[in-house]
Phi, psi and omega in degrees: 000129178276155171300151177304135183278130187278152178296164187294334182277007186259034183302322180295320171305317183290325175300316179296316181296317180298326183296332181252026174068047180052044173246158205230092184251348173053233186292348170267011180296129178302149186286140169221135171300141187264000179207138171290136184298327181303334187262359178298147175295134178288143179297149176299151181302138180093350181260149179224148174291128179235357187190152171209149176220155191219138161242127186228150168275150174305159184286181182303139186226168168277199177293148179299318184201174182276091183236268184296330183295313179290321182289326180289322174299317179297321178293319182298320178298323173300312182303321175298319178294329176270014179051044186246022181260140168271174183304319181291320180296328179295335179278347181297322183309309185296322183291324175294319177298320179300314178298315181296317185291315182300323181281326179293331179256009186299122178095354180293136183073009180259118177305122177105350176260116186272329184231088182303149171135192183308137172097351177290159167287143174275176177299329183292316181293324178299310181298324177304317183283324176299313181291326177293325177289325179295317181289325180296315180295322174298323182288328187231054189297317182295324176302316184285321177296316182295322181301333179282355175086203184092166181052035177084002181267147176278139176294154186240150183272151167243109185282133186232117183220144178230179175283345188091347177286137187316312189282344173280315179302314176297323178298315175302317181295317178295317178302308177298321174302321176294324175301310185294326181294332176278327184214091189298334184286357173289335183310314184294342189265350186281123183237134172258102193286163170296150176286147164297138188214143175307141180305325186279348179288129187256334186242114185258021182302335184269003183236066184296156180306140176087008175230144180204105182293321179295331176269322197234000175219033190296341181287345184234032177293127187252150178301325181287323183257334194232009186309132172235096182278334183279115183291345177270355177293130177306336182267354183302319183292319181295318181296314186289324179290329172291322180292323180293320179297314182292326173299318180294320180297336180256009185282154179291333175295320182290317181296322177295324178290323178293321176301317180296313178299317183287341179273359182298142179313312184296331177294311183297315181299322183288319176304319183290319179301319179294310189289325179288354170275344184250327187230158176295152178303329179294310181302316179298320180291329181292328174299318177286339174274000177084008182280338184229139174201166178201158175223171182279069184244161183113159176246132182227144181230136184228129184242138178296162182305322179273005174066016178264355181220133177226132181242117181252122187231139175239129183291148186270351179079000187278339172273111187237148181243114185232008181205175173293320174297318176300319183294316184288326177296316182296319177297323174297319176305316181288325181297316181288325182291328186292329177298342184256006186234040188297328179281332194256344190234120174270341186291142188249101185277350179293335178290340176268349184230079183305149182307313185301320178278330175298327177300316182295318177289330174303310182300322182285322181293318177305312183301313183291319184291324173308318184276330184270326185236332189274201187300321168083208189270132186299320181291346177275004183065216182260036182301332183280344188219358177297338181285349176277001187295321182297325172295310179305311179300323178299315177303312185288328179292329176294321181287324175311310181302313177299319180296329179275002176095006174271102186258028182293333178257136169267330185198155169229123188243121181240137185232123188215229190216165178305327185287355178257316182293320185297309173298330178294318175301316183293311182293336175280345176072035184284135185307132179077358179243347193236347187281128184271172175236152178292154182305323184286350184252128179266131177312135172202164177300339181274347180234004178218139174268003183288127179225132177303319182286347178262324184279322191208059169292178176298139176068016174309148181208154172236125180233144173238119168265139182242133183233146171225165176240177180293344175273359179084011175280145185240129181240152181234138171231134184256137168242135174242119191048035180065030174244133178294134191220138177288151166287181183306150183306322178303345187253017185295328184297342180281347178302145177284341172193154184301136177086353178277158176259359180267133182241141169295123190291319179305314178290322180297316183294318175298329175303307182280322186231073185294342184263000000 
């Protein structure tokens, strides 16, 4: 069986796959800039960079919690008791224990990580954001020099805001720290703005400065913390859109579609091929017959090498392995996670997941992500991305200020998650990242160019650089994962010239926000 063939428009996905040795990590793909800065289009004569803004996913991380690793380890132990392990399968147990320990201690001893353990950024993730900041400054050196003031100029602010989740907060801190390391006088310019909050809310203790759920965690706005009852409140639409999205995420229709994707023959075949390298055929068959199953149960304790930190964890039992596909999917999850843990994990999970089968699970993961996070079903309207409207408005309001001559902000840096970057790409209408499919058509690589490794690898980012001239005209150029990218096709008339990546801001704004 050959790996699924990518559609012609997926050249960027192929570049990423090739960069990592024909391995398939999808939204867990380690970050790589997609264009050399030396090849960027030069700004038109007479224009200078006056502002930049960023939305970035956190950097490479470990597992979010003790789920698939523990469940798979419990299954491995069961297979051992049944004498159902192959020689390769016998080696899996130690690697699973390594994975669990690495995640339980993740971030210990790393400056800037306050709570070690599952869900933290890896050293790879830290480096991704430090280097992203370095490249931003190399791209826009004069902007940052001017931001510091001097020669009669007023200092300008660098706004820093995150979702509030540790790995996003840490990404922002590492990014900002990298800017300051290059230009120390920027430290005084970094400002963490107040969070957006419902007008009726009187206590903002859950919204510390520099965090913003309505901008950067809108997929999980909760009735307890974020209710916006007043329909005239500007945040009401975002809250309602979040509730509608969460209802879709829990819907029977979505669960049925996921089940159908996992029931495809090529997925079962790939699972069998992977597992029969690790377990006896009888054990693999027993998984599908319901004779074997496992869950993430048990308590494990891990202590750092210096003996100063211990993390004791107990599985919640909610992650269950009940079939061969479940088992292979769990292994794929660890295979992909290991790609982001090169400094922390010596175990090589690629030997358990051959590229031919990894390609199948990658395609299946993309299909599920397309419906759960991506553009989704056309008949559902914009339920997957309407909640990003306030974030999109924030991007435009920042440039509005610049266009009106308000230069108090030099940059706005936002740090969040794949669940924020993916809807933002969709609401922007970006080619290959926003096209929906009819309900009657099932996503596949042959009918969609949407790819998780293109839209939301680790540290995925959207950047808008803003330029002005002495006549007051404002231009915008977008970078997506540091590659020059067009805005939606309907805005082509806003380009300053055919083939340019610079857009007249007034016309671009009218294209997106006509009212």
